[in-house]
C-alpha positions as CSV (number, residue, x, y, z in Angstrom):
1,M,4.1,8.1,25.7
2,L,6.5,5.4,24.5
3,N,10.1,6.6,24.7
4,Q,11.7,6.4,21.2
5,D,15.0,5.4,22.7
6,S,13.5,2.3,24.3
7,T,12.5,0.9,20.9
8,K,15.8,1.5,19.2
9,S,17.3,-1.7,20.5
10,A,14.3,-3.8,19.5
11,F,14.9,-3.6,15.8
12,R,18.2,-3.5,13.9
13,Q,19.2,-1.0,11.2
14,T,19.6,-3.4,8.3
15,L,17.8,-1.7,5.3
16,S,20.1,-0.1,2.8
17,L,19.1,2.5,0.2
18,P,18.4,-0.1,-2.6
19,Q,16.3,-2.1,-0.2
20,I,14.4,1.0,1.0
21,V,13.6,1.9,-2.6
22,A,12.5,-1.7,-3.3
23,L,10.2,-1.6,-0.3
24,Y,8.6,1.7,-1.4
25,I,8.1,0.5,-5.0
26,G,6.7,-2.8,-3.8
27,A,4.3,-1.1,-1.5
28,V,3.0,1.4,-4.2
29,V,3.1,-0.7,-7.4
30,G,0.2,-3.0,-6.6
31,S,-2.3,-4.9,-8.7
32,G,-3.6,-1.5,-10.0
33,I,-1.0,-1.5,-12.7
34,L,-2.6,-4.7,-14.1
35,L,-6.1,-3.3,-14.1
36,I,-6.4,0.5,-13.9
37,P,-4.7,1.7,-17.1
38,G,-7.4,-0.1,-19.3
39,L,-10.3,0.9,-17.0
40,T,-9.3,4.6,-16.9
41,A,-8.9,4.6,-20.7
42,D,-12.3,3.1,-21.0
43,I,-13.7,5.9,-18.8
44,A,-12.0,9.0,-20.2
45,G,-10.4,7.7,-23.5
46,P,-7.0,9.0,-24.5
47,A,-7.5,12.0,-22.1
48,S,-6.9,9.5,-19.2
49,I,-3.2,10.0,-19.7
50,V,-3.7,13.6,-18.5
51,A,-5.1,12.2,-15.2
52,W,-2.1,9.8,-14.9
53,L,0.3,12.7,-15.4
54,V,-1.5,15.0,-12.9
55,M,-1.7,12.2,-10.2
56,S,2.0,11.3,-10.8
57,I,2.9,14.9,-10.0
58,L,0.4,15.3,-7.1
59,V,1.7,12.1,-5.4
60,I,5.2,13.5,-5.1
61,P,4.3,15.9,-2.2
62,M,2.6,13.0,-0.4
63,A,5.7,10.9,-0.8
64,I,8.0,13.7,0.3
65,T,5.9,14.4,3.4
66,M,6.1,10.8,4.5
67,G,9.8,10.7,3.6
68,L,10.6,13.8,5.6
69,L,8.6,12.6,8.6
70,S,10.4,9.2,8.5
71,A,13.8,10.9,8.3
72,R,13.1,13.2,11.3
73,H,11.1,10.8,13.5
74,P,12.1,7.2,12.6
75,H,9.9,4.9,14.6
76,S,8.1,1.5,14.2
77,G,4.8,3.3,14.9
78,G,5.1,5.0,11.5
79,V,2.3,7.5,10.7
80,S,0.6,6.8,14.1
81,H,3.8,8.0,15.8
82,F,3.9,11.2,13.7
83,V,0.3,11.9,14.7
84,R,1.0,11.1,18.3
85,L,3.8,13.6,18.3
86,A,1.6,16.2,16.7
87,F,-1.7,15.7,18.4
88,G,-1.3,13.4,21.3
89,D,-1.8,9.7,22.2
90,R,-5.5,9.4,21.4
91,F,-5.2,10.4,17.8
92,G,-2.0,8.6,17.4
93,N,-3.5,5.4,18.7
94,A,-6.5,5.7,16.3
95,V,-4.3,6.1,13.3
96,G,-2.2,3.1,14.4
97,W,-5.4,1.0,14.5
98,F,-6.5,2.4,11.1
99,F,-3.4,0.9,9.6
100,L,-3.4,-2.3,11.6
101,L,-7.0,-3.2,10.8
102,A,-6.5,-2.5,7.1
103,V,-3.6,-4.9,6.4
104,P,-5.2,-8.1,7.6
105,I,-8.0,-7.4,5.0
106,G,-5.8,-5.9,2.3
107,G,-3.1,-8.7,2.5
108,P,-5.5,-11.6,1.7
109,I,-7.0,-9.4,-1.1
110,L,-3.5,-9.1,-2.6
111,A,-2.9,-12.9,-2.3
112,V,-6.2,-13.7,-3.9
113,T,-5.6,-11.2,-6.7
114,G,-2.3,-12.9,-7.6
115,A,-3.8,-16.4,-7.4
116,K,-6.7,-15.5,-9.7
117,Y,-4.4,-14.8,-12.6
118,F,-3.0,-18.3,-12.5
119,A,-6.5,-19.7,-11.8
120,I,-7.8,-18.2,-15.1
121,L,-4.9,-19.7,-17.1
122,M,-5.1,-23.1,-15.4
123,N,-9.0,-23.2,-15.3
124,W,-8.8,-23.7,-11.6
125,G,-11.8,-23.6,-9.3
126,E,-12.4,-21.7,-6.0
127,V,-10.6,-24.3,-3.9
128,Q,-7.4,-24.2,-5.9
129,T,-7.4,-20.4,-6.0
130,I,-7.8,-20.1,-2.2
131,A,-5.0,-22.7,-1.7
132,V,-2.6,-20.7,-3.9
133,A,-3.6,-17.4,-2.1
134,A,-2.8,-19.1,1.2
135,L,0.6,-20.3,-0.1
136,I,1.4,-16.7,-1.3
137,F,0.6,-15.2,2.0
138,F,2.3,-17.8,4.2
139,I,5.5,-17.3,2.1
140,V,5.4,-13.6,3.0
141,L,4.7,-14.4,6.7
142,G,7.7,-16.8,6.7
143,M,10.0,-14.2,5.2
144,N,9.0,-11.7,7.9
145,V,9.7,-14.2,10.7
146,F,13.4,-14.2,9.6
147,G,13.5,-10.4,9.7
148,L,13.8,-7.5,7.3
149,H,17.4,-8.4,6.5
150,V,16.0,-11.4,4.6
151,A,12.7,-9.8,3.6
152,G,14.5,-6.7,2.3
153,K,16.8,-8.7,0.1
154,V,13.9,-10.8,-1.2
155,Q,12.0,-7.5,-1.9
156,T,14.9,-6.1,-3.9
157,V,15.0,-9.2,-6.1
158,V,11.2,-9.3,-6.5
159,V,10.8,-5.6,-7.4
160,S,13.7,-5.9,-9.9
161,L,11.8,-8.7,-11.6
162,I,8.6,-6.7,-11.6
163,M,10.3,-3.7,-13.2
164,A,12.0,-6.0,-15.8
165,I,8.7,-7.6,-16.8
166,I,6.8,-4.2,-17.0
167,L,9.6,-2.8,-19.1
168,L,9.4,-5.8,-21.3
169,A,5.6,-5.2,-21.7
170,I,6.3,-1.5,-22.6
171,G,9.0,-2.4,-25.0
172,T,7.0,-5.0,-26.9
173,A,4.1,-2.6,-27.2
174,I,6.1,0.2,-28.8
175,P,6.1,-1.3,-32.3
176,H,2.2,-1.4,-32.2
177,F,1.9,2.3,-31.2
178,D,-0.4,4.3,-33.4
179,A,-0.9,8.1,-32.9
180,K,-4.4,7.7,-34.5
181,N,-5.5,6.0,-31.3
182,F,-5.3,9.4,-29.5
183,S,-8.1,10.9,-31.6
184,P,-10.7,11.9,-30.4
185,F,-8.6,12.9,-27.4
186,M,-11.4,13.6,-24.9
187,P,-14.6,11.8,-26.1
188,N,-16.3,11.9,-22.7
189,G,-15.5,15.5,-21.5
190,W,-13.5,16.8,-18.5
191,L,-15.8,15.2,-16.0
192,S,-14.6,11.8,-17.0
193,V,-11.0,12.9,-16.5
194,M,-11.8,14.0,-13.0
195,Q,-13.5,10.6,-12.3
196,T,-10.4,8.9,-13.6
197,A,-8.1,11.0,-11.3
198,V,-10.1,9.8,-8.2
199,L,-9.8,6.2,-9.4
200,L,-6.0,6.6,-9.9
201,F,-5.5,7.6,-6.3
202,W,-5.6,4.0,-5.3
203,C,-2.7,3.2,-7.6
204,F,-0.4,5.5,-5.5
205,I,-1.3,4.4,-2.0
206,G,1.6,2.8,-0.2
207,W,4.0,5.5,0.9
208,E,2.7,5.3,4.5
209,A,3.5,1.6,4.8
210,V,7.2,1.9,4.8
211,T,7.2,4.7,7.4
212,H,6.7,1.9,10.0
213,L,10.0,0.4,8.9
214,S,12.0,3.7,9.1
215,Q,13.6,2.7,12.4
216,E,15.4,-0.1,10.6
217,F,16.8,2.1,7.8
218,V,20.5,2.5,7.7
219,N,21.1,6.3,8.2
220,P,17.3,7.2,8.1
221,Q,18.0,10.9,8.1
222,K,19.5,10.6,4.6
223,N,18.1,7.4,3.1
224,A,14.4,8.0,4.0
225,I,14.1,11.0,1.7
226,R,16.4,9.6,-0.9
227,G,14.5,6.3,-1.0
228,V,11.1,8.1,-1.4
229,L,12.3,10.4,-4.2
230,W,13.9,7.6,-6.2
231,S,10.9,5.3,-5.8
232,A,8.4,8.1,-6.6
233,G,10.2,8.7,-9.9
234,V,10.4,5.0,-10.8
235,V,6.7,4.5,-9.9
236,A,5.5,7.5,-11.9
237,L,7.5,6.4,-15.0
238,L,6.2,2.8,-14.8
239,Y,2.6,3.8,-14.4
240,F,2.7,6.5,-17.1
241,G,4.5,4.2,-19.5
242,V,1.9,1.4,-19.2
243,A,-1.0,3.9,-19.4
244,F,0.4,5.8,-22.4
245,L,1.0,2.6,-24.4
246,T,-2.4,1.1,-23.3
247,V,-4.0,4.1,-25.2
248,G,-1.4,4.1,-28.0
249,T,-2.1,0.4,-28.8
250,H,-5.8,0.7,-28.0
251,S,-5.5,-2.2,-25.6
252,Y,-8.8,-1.4,-23.9
253,G,-12.6,-1.3,-24.5
254,Q,-15.6,-3.6,-24.2
255,Q,-14.5,-6.7,-22.3
256,I,-10.7,-6.3,-22.4
257,S,-10.2,-3.2,-20.2
258,G,-9.7,-5.2,-17.1
259,A,-6.9,-7.2,-18.7
260,S,-5.3,-4.4,-20.7
261,L,-1.7,-5.2,-19.8
262,S,-2.2,-8.8,-20.9
263,V,-3.8,-7.7,-24.2
264,M,-1.0,-5.3,-24.8
265,V,1.7,-7.9,-24.2
266,Q,0.0,-10.5,-26.4
267,L,0.2,-8.1,-29.4
268,T,3.8,-9.2,-29.8
269,L,4.2,-12.3,-27.7
270,G,0.9,-14.0,-28.3
271,P,-0.5,-16.5,-25.7
272,I,2.8,-16.5,-23.7
273,G,1.9,-12.9,-22.9
274,G,-0.8,-14.2,-20.6
275,W,1.7,-16.1,-18.6
276,I,4.0,-13.1,-18.4
277,V,1.1,-11.1,-16.9
278,A,0.3,-13.9,-14.5
279,V,3.9,-14.1,-13.3
280,T,3.9,-10.3,-13.0
281,A,0.8,-10.4,-10.9
282,L,2.4,-13.0,-8.6
283,F,5.5,-10.9,-8.1
284,I,3.5,-7.7,-7.5
285,C,1.3,-9.3,-4.9
286,I,4.2,-10.8,-3.1
287,A,6.0,-7.5,-3.0
288,S,3.0,-5.5,-1.9
289,A,2.0,-8.0,0.8
290,N,5.6,-8.2,2.1
291,A,5.7,-4.4,2.6
292,Y,2.4,-4.2,4.3
293,V,2.8,-7.3,6.5
294,S,6.2,-6.0,7.6
295,A,4.7,-2.6,8.5
296,A,1.6,-4.0,10.2
297,S,3.5,-6.4,12.4
298,R,5.6,-3.4,13.7
299,I,2.6,-1.2,14.3
300,A,1.1,-4.1,16.3
301,Y,4.3,-4.1,18.4
302,A,4.2,-0.3,18.9
303,L,0.6,-0.3,20.0
304,S,1.3,-3.1,22.4
305,Q,4.2,-1.1,23.9
306,E,1.8,1.8,24.3
307,G,-0.6,-0.4,26.3
308,I,-3.5,-0.1,23.9
309,A,-3.3,-3.5,22.2
310,P,-3.0,-7.0,23.8
311,K,0.4,-7.7,25.3
312,W,1.0,-10.7,23.0
313,F,1.0,-8.3,20.1
314,G,4.4,-7.2,21.4
315,L,6.1,-10.6,21.4
316,L,9.5,-10.7,19.6
317,H,11.2,-13.8,18.2
318,P,14.0,-14.7,20.7
319,R,16.6,-15.1,17.9
320,Y,15.6,-12.8,15.0
321,Q,14.0,-10.1,17.2
322,T,11.0,-9.9,14.8
323,P,7.5,-9.1,15.9
324,I,6.0,-12.5,15.9
325,G,3.0,-11.4,18.0
326,G,1.9,-9.0,15.3
327,L,2.6,-11.6,12.7
328,A,0.4,-14.1,14.6
329,F,-2.5,-11.6,14.7
330,I,-2.2,-11.0,10.9
331,T,-2.1,-14.8,10.4
332,I,-5.3,-15.3,12.4
333,S,-7.0,-12.4,10.6
334,F,-5.9,-13.8,7.2
335,I,-7.5,-17.1,7.9
336,V,-10.8,-15.5,8.9
337,V,-10.9,-13.2,5.9
338,L,-10.0,-16.0,3.5
339,Y,-12.9,-18.1,5.0
340,V,-15.3,-15.1,4.5
341,L,-14.3,-14.8,0.9
342,A,-14.5,-18.5,0.2
343,S,-17.9,-18.8,1.9
344,G,-19.3,-15.9,-0.2
345,L,-20.4,-14.0,2.9
346,I,-19.0,-10.8,1.3
347,S,-17.8,-10.2,-2.3
348,F,-14.3,-9.4,-3.3
349,S,-15.3,-5.9,-4.6
350,Q,-17.1,-5.1,-1.3
351,L,-14.3,-6.2,0.9
352,I,-11.6,-4.2,-0.9
353,Q,-13.3,-0.9,-0.1
354,L,-12.6,-1.3,3.6
355,P,-8.8,-1.2,3.6
356,N,-9.0,1.6,1.0
357,A,-10.9,3.7,3.5
358,T,-8.6,3.1,6.4
359,F,-5.5,3.8,4.2
360,F,-7.2,7.1,3.2
361,A,-7.8,8.0,6.8
362,T,-4.2,7.1,7.6
363,Y,-3.0,9.5,4.9
364,I,-5.1,12.3,6.2
365,G,-3.7,11.8,9.7
366,G,-0.2,11.8,8.4
367,C,-0.7,14.9,6.3
368,L,-2.2,16.8,9.3
369,A,0.9,15.7,11.4
370,G,3.1,16.9,8.6
371,V,1.5,20.3,8.6
372,R,2.4,20.7,12.3
373,L,5.7,18.8,12.5
374,L,7.3,20.2,9.3
375,R,6.7,23.9,10.0
376,D,10.4,24.7,9.9
377,S,10.8,23.1,6.5
378,R,9.4,25.2,3.7
379,L,9.3,22.3,1.3
380,G,7.9,19.8,3.9
381,H,5.2,22.2,5.1
382,L,4.1,23.0,1.5
383,C,4.0,19.3,0.6
384,A,2.0,18.4,3.7
385,W,-0.6,21.1,2.9
386,I,-0.9,20.0,-0.8
387,S,-1.3,16.3,0.3
388,L,-3.9,17.2,2.9
389,V,-6.0,19.2,0.5
390,V,-5.9,16.4,-2.1
391,S,-6.8,13.7,0.5
392,L,-9.6,15.6,2.0
393,G,-11.0,16.5,-1.4
394,L,-11.2,12.9,-2.5
395,Y,-12.4,11.3,0.8
396,P,-16.2,12.0,0.2
397,F,-16.0,9.8,-2.9
398,L,-15.3,6.8,-0.7
399,G,-19.1,6.4,0.0
400,W,-20.2,4.0,2.7
401,S,-16.8,2.5,3.3
402,G,-15.7,5.9,4.6
403,L,-17.6,5.0,7.8
404,Y,-15.2,2.1,8.6
405,P,-12.4,4.4,10.0
406,V,-15.1,6.2,12.0
407,G,-16.2,3.0,13.5
408,I,-12.6,2.2,14.4
409,L,-12.2,5.6,16.0
410,V,-15.3,5.0,18.2
411,L,-14.0,1.6,19.3
412,V,-10.6,3.0,20.2
413,N,-12.2,5.7,22.3
414,V,-14.4,3.2,24.1
415,W,-11.3,1.0,24.8
416,E,-9.4,3.9,26.3
417,W,-12.4,5.0,28.3
418,K,-12.8,1.6,29.8
419,K,-9.1,1.4,30.5
420,R,-9.2,4.7,32.4
421,R,-12.1,3.6,34.4
422,M,-10.4,0.3,35.4
423,S,-7.2,2.2,36.4
424,L,-9.3,4.6,38.6
425,R,-11.0,1.6,40.3
426,A,-7.7,-0.3,40.8
427,P,-6.8,-0.3,44.6
428,T,-3.8,1.8,45.5
429,T,-1.0,0.5,47.6
């Protein structure tokens, strides 16, 4: 197993508490805030805010579990390292590959999502949309080449802008609030609220990403848990505020649910509101992609050090000491995924289900590790159990995409089996 001390010199402790909070918020507040409030209100009506409130509470144990594990075991391997400590190399390696093979798909999806908002406003075609998506993603890759000291500062600025714009949207919607929009409160029954809660889980995925950067936290024993608590509170307030006012202004229904935030903003600001939402989408996609690319490049480095990924995954920049091998892998994968999307070989909605499944599997592994590694912490042990039960309960709703992590697990085991056979056949000296 990789000696933790041997990796401490590879990355520098440069991320302060504000930057940690910004990375967490950037990882969690994704494009869901632009789409999900209207869609959930369409499914469950005003009662959807109950699901938002419940999920905002249930996500706190998950965030605390990841924060405590990061504080106790800071490592570039993130969740895979926690699982390795708890259950051994085989399972740790599998979780590492879950995360690594999710980001090269999820990153391009984020870039395309941001580009589409501008494409709609500008009446662009597919070529222009793909070009803007490529520009977004290569900006993120460039930031990561120069290291988290630069990327962390950029993330702080970007997340601050995201929060300002979302707060502006909430503020401009308040004058249009009408309590009558909450009646009837539950038009489609409790089952619709449960369906909404499952959908909302995707809005809160992201806590696992920043665990891969914990080795670069300044004072990780204190700042990891502080960062996760601050960011959990901010994220919950932002999501609930947008969801509550989406219902309160009735900015959903028929053909407008998928653009509810834009509709809500335009109540006061008119057409300029569409541009505000487009800029928000751009900031959100940059922030989310930045957090995940940073994390994935480091898990690629960790897997290379473990000997279960190609050696070039472990290449570091000679000056900035950043994992350029992992970034190169992500770049190659991004080009392939972008080509697949542009060629129409697979639809956007089909592709997005794959990273969702691997992130889910990563959470389950992290929660299982938390149950074992946090036994001496009453709070940590309880939070790990709650998170595990919630994750396992929702996993069957993934459908066919739930097989993707299973396929990765099979491939990892075949890789390790072949590696053992080759080592046994190697001549001894």
